[in-house]
N, C-alpha and C positions, 0 to 999 in steps of 0.2 A: 519345054518350060511350062511351068504351071499356068493354068489359065487366070486371066484378071479376076474372074468371079472368086476362084479359090483363094487367091492372094487377099482379096477384100474380106472374105470369110475368116481367114487366119488372123488378120489384123483386128477384125471385129471381135473375135473371141477373146483374144488377149486384153483388148481395151475392156470388154464386158466383165472380165475378171478383176478389173481394177489394177492391172499391172502398169508400171511405168517402164517404158522401153528405153534400154540403153543403146541398142543397136539393132538394125534390121538387115539381113543380107539375103537377097534372092539366090536360090540355087536352081539347077536344072530341074530337080525333082519337086521343088516347092519353095519353102521360105523358112529361114531360121531366124528367130527373134531372141535377143538376150534382154533380161529384165533386171530391174534395179535390185531385186532381192536374191539375185544369184541363181536364177533358173534360166535354162537355155530350151526354148521351145522349137522343135523341129516339125514342120507341117509338110507331109508328103501326099500329094494329091492322088497318084496312081501307084499302089504298092507294087504293081508289076514292073514299074519303071525304076524301082529302088534296088541298088546293088549293095554288096557287102562294102565295096569301096566308098560309096556314097555315105553310108552310115558311119564308117570309120572317119571319114572326113568331117562329118558333123561332130562326132565325139571328140575329134581333135580340136574343134572350136573351143571346147570347154577346158582344154589343157593350158592354153595361154592365160586365161582368166578363169579360175575355178568356178564351175557352175554345175548344177544338177540338171540332167538331161530329161526331158519329157518329150516323147515322140507321139504325134497325133496323126491319124490317117482315117479317111472314111472306109477304107478296105481293110484287108487283112494282110500283114506282111508274111512272107515265107518264114518257116521255122528258123532256119539258119540266121536270118536277119533279126528275128525277134531275140534269138539267144545272144546275138552280138550287142543288142541294146541292153540286155540284162547284164552282160559282162561288163559293160561301161556304166553300171549302177544306175541305168536309165529307167524310166517309167514308160510303159506303152499304153496308149489309149487308142483303140482301133475299133473298126466296125460299128456295132450297135452302141457301144459306149461312146464313141465319137458323136454319133447323131444324138444320143441323149444329152451330151454336153451342150450341143448346139441348141437343142429345144430348151434346156434348163435356163439358157441365158437369153431366151426369148429371140433367137435368130432363125426360127423355123422357116422364114421366107427363103433362106439359102437352100433349104431342103425341099422347096415347092409346097410347103404346108402352111396352113393358117395358124394364128397364135392360139396357144392352149387357154381354155376358160379358167377363170380365177376360181379355185375351190370354195364352195359355200362358206366354210368355216373361216377362211381367210378374209371374206368380204366384210365381216363384222369387225376387222381390225383397222386401226388407223394405218394410212399409207406408209408410214415409216416403220411401223410394227410388221406390216405385210412383207416389206422388203427384207427386214431382218429375219423374219421367220423363213422366207424363201432361200436366203442365203445359208442359214444354218442347216436347212433341209438338204441343200446341195452338199454342204461340207460332210454332214453325217453319211449321205449316200456314198460319196466317194471314199470316206474312210472304211465303211463296211464293205466296200467293193475291193478293198486292198490297193487303193491309189492315193497314198497319203500326200503326194506332191500336190494334187488338185485339192484334196481336203485342207491342207495348209493354206492354199491360196484363199479359199472361201472363208475359212475361220479368221484370217487376217482381214479379210474384207469386212466381216462382221464386226471385229473389234474396231476398225476404222469408222464404222457406222455408230457404234456404241461402245465406247472405250471401257465403260464400267461393267459391261455385260460379262460376268464371270464364266459362264458355260463356253463362251467362245474362247476365252483365254486358256481354259482347260483343254479345249479341242486342239488349240495351237500346240500345247504340250504333247497330246496324244500323236497328232500328225508328225511332229519332229521325232518323237520316239520311233514312230513307224519308219521313218527315213533313216534311222540309225544314228541320229544326232542327239545322243544321250545328254551331253552336257547342256546343250541348248534347251532340251525337254525339261531337265531338272530346273534350270533357271526359270522357265515358264511356269512350272508348278509352284516354285518358291515365291514368284510374284503373286500368285493367287492366294497362297497361304498367308502372305504378309498382310493381305487385305482382309481375308476371311479364314483364320486358322482352323476352323472346324468344318471346312469344306471337304465333304467325303471323297468326291471325284478327284480333287487335287491331291489329297492324301494317298489315294489309290495310285495315281500317276507317279507321285513321288517314290512310293514303294516300288513301282515298276522300274524306276530309274536306278534304285539301289540294287535290284536283281540284275539289271543290265550291267552294273559295274562290278559284278561278282561279290556282292555283299548279301548273300541270301539270308543269313541270320537277321540282319537289320531289316530286310524286306519282310520277313515272317514276323518279326517284332511288331511292325506297323499294322499288319493284318490282325494280329491278336489284340492289339490295343483298340482297334476299331471294333472287334467283336466284343471286347469287354464292355465297351459303351452300349452295344446293342446286339444281342444274339441273333436277331431276327434278319440280319443283313446277309441274304443269301449270296449276293454278288461277291461280298467280301470273303465269305467262306470258300466259295469257288476259286478266288485268286489264291487263297491260302493252300488249298489242295493242290493247285498247280505248282506252287513254290515248293511245297514238301516232295512232290514227285520229282521236280527237277533236282531236288537235294537228295533223292532216292531214300527218303525216310518213309518207307512204305507203311509201317505201322501207324505213324502220325497221320499220314494221308488217309489211311483206312478209317481212323476215328472221325476225322473231319468229314469225310465223304458220306459216311453212314449217317452223320448228324444232318448233312444236306438232303440225303435221300429220305429222311423221316418227313421232310417237308415237300418233297418232289419225287414221290416214288415211281412216277410213270415217265420220267425223263430218260429216253432210250440211250442217250449218249452217257449219262452219268451211271446208268446200270451196266453198260458195257465197260466203262472205266473201273467200276466197282469190281467186275469180273476179273480184270487184269491185276487189280491190287490184291484180290483174294489169292490168285495164283502166286504172286510175289511173297505172300505172307503164309504160304504153305497149305492153302485151302483150295487145291486146284479142281476138285470135283465141284465144289460150290461155285468156283469161278466160272467153269464151263457153263453151269446152269445158268449163271447170271448173264453171260454173254448171249446164250440162247434166248433168254427173255428179252434182252435189249433188241435182238433182231425181230422177235415177235412183236415188240412195240413199234416196229417200223424204221429202225435205223438204216438209212440208205447205204448202198455199197460204197459210194464215193466217200462218204464221211468215214465209214469204217477204214477204208484204205488209207485215208489221210491221217486218221488217228494212229493207225498201225505204224505209219512212217514216223510219226512224231515220237511214238514210244519205243521205237527200235524193234518192233515186232514184224514177222513175216506178213507181207501183204496178201490178203485172201485172193483167190481166183474169182474172176467174174462169174456171176450166176449163168450167163449164156454159154461160157466156156465149159463150166461143170455140166451144164444141161445137156451137152453133146456126148456125155459119157454115162455109162450105166449107173455110176455112183450118185447121180441126181435122183434116182428112183426114190431113194429113201428120204432125201432131203431137198425139197423143192426149192430152197433159196439160200443163198450164200450169206455168210456172216457180215454184217455192218459192224464197224467198231467205234471204240470210245472216243469221246471228245476230250481233248485236253482242255484246259480251263480258260476261264477269263471272262469277265463281263465286259464292260465298255472300254477297257483300257489296253492300248498296245504297250508292250513293255520294253523289249529289247531290240537291239539292232537285228533285223530280220534274218541274218545268216548265222548268228552264233548259238541259237538255243531252240530247244523244242517249244511247241505251242501249248497253250493251256486248255484245260478241259472246259466244257461248256457248262453253264448253269441251267437252272430250271427252264422257264419259259423261253428265254432268249439267251442263246449261247454266248459265253464269254469270249471276247476277242483274244487272240493270241498275244503273248508277250513276246518280244524279241528274244531270240535265243542267247544263252550266255556263251561267253567266249570259251572256246575249248582250251583246256590246259596244255 
């Protein structure tokens, strides 16, 4: 059975996130809590005591009353069990991320640590503004880390604190889109646009939901309309490039990407993506040179490998492996590859479509993949 201290920590975490509990069920490995907004939180104290059967039992808890599963543990679950959580459309928060969540919510005492000092910039804010700023920071962190379930919780907490705060409402839409809840995400963006029709982030989110519904031409039309209003919007052009690539309009993508590169010529991921597009438009020699330049600009192997997967290209061999052969003598480093798009908006349900390219200084977030025909 889980220790009383861990059970207390689990309950405190859910309460600190502003969740209303519908049900609490102790299990041998920890604690399962169901919340009023349709989430099932499973806390496992010792990952070594967790079996496939126990995870399937928890997943089964969500079958009677539909719920989205979030598994939290201070350690690391075995790979087979992590895969079982993913198969159940669950979210996993483990190890260092679990500890970061505990710290974010001011529960460091459970980790044997003292409270974090308030950042100097936050000290100048009113207490209510400090609280809102901290919640939004947590929400953005979890969305960037690819955990939309927790991001959604914090964005909703921010809206509860300040209902008229539109960035939090836009964040709810992005988190819902990251969870694959496209209809709910579209509704969230529409609510923002009803209040502020010119909100660029909400319009980008709305466009992403159109793409997620297999309406790429409508999606592209939104991006072109935004660029017609302001050609300097780099994040919008990045989204447009990604949508054109998803549509396999390589010539259109080349035009837009080259316009983007005029403003951000040293963006390694964009340079790599440009090399791929040159290949697809018949300029393979120039494409290879551009990819080599991207690597020289510092594109990391992990990013190249991820981008190759998104684009359906062969994944490059790791530099260490190549280094063990004579072939590395001529080329000391292995190619990193392009970023697919996207600024701050997640678009489609995570399983159906490739991810977007990144933009200049801060890479655009992936949009959820489009359903396969």
